[in-house]
DRENVO-767041 format. One record per residue (C-alpha): residue in three letters; x, y, z. Coordinates in steps of 0.2 Angstrom, whole numbers, padded with zeros to 4 digits, always signed. Layout:
% DRENVO-767041
ALAXYZ ...
***
This chain:
% DRENVO-767041
UNK-0104-0017+0040 UNK-0110-0035+0036 UNK-0104-0055+0041 UNK-0098-0065+0029 UNK-0099-0084+0034 UNK-0084-0091+0034 UNK-0087-0103+0020 UNK-0092-0089+0008 UNK-0077-0082+0011 UNK-0066-0096+0007 UNK-0076-0100-0009 UNK-0071-0082-0013 UNK-0053-0081-0007 UNK-0060-0065+0003 UNK-0045-0059+0015 UNK-0045-0047+0028 UNK-0042-0028+0019 UNK-0052-0034+0003 UNK-0067-0023-0001 UNK-0087-0027-0009 UNK-0095-0018-0021 UNK-0112-0017-0019 UNK-0123-0014-0037 UNK-0139-0018-0039 UNK-0150-0017-0056 UNK-0166-0012-0060 UNK-0175-0027-0057 UNK-0167-0027-0038 UNK-0153-0040-0042 UNK-0139-0038-0029 UNK-0124-0042-0033 UNK-0107-0042-0023 UNK-0089-0040-0032 UNK-0076-0043-0021 UNK-0061-0031-0025 UNK-0044-0037-0018 UNK-0032-0027-0009 UNK-0019-0019-0017 UNK-0001-0018-0010 UNK+0011-0006-0016 UNK+0016-0005-0032 UNK+0036-0004-0028 UNK+0033-0020-0012 UNK+0044-0031-0022 UNK+0056-0018-0026 UNK+0074-0019-0018 UNK+0079-0001-0012 UNK+0096+0007-0023 UNK+0108+0018-0014 UNK+0107+0033-0019 UNK+0124+0040-0011 UNK+0128+0054+0003 UNK+0125+0049+0021 UNK+0112+0058+0027 UNK+0091+0059+0030 UNK+0091+0071+0017 UNK+0095+0057+0003 
***
């Protein structure tokens, strides 16, 4: 677990739920990639009635 200063979080648009991917090269240089939190693939879809009236539909 790490603490990222607020100024860096704002600059990189890091939000709660985002992940950080840490890698290094052969020289020992550290790279950090921000992996944005992805929400459900169907979050923008409206439900469609499928007929029936019970909980089994």
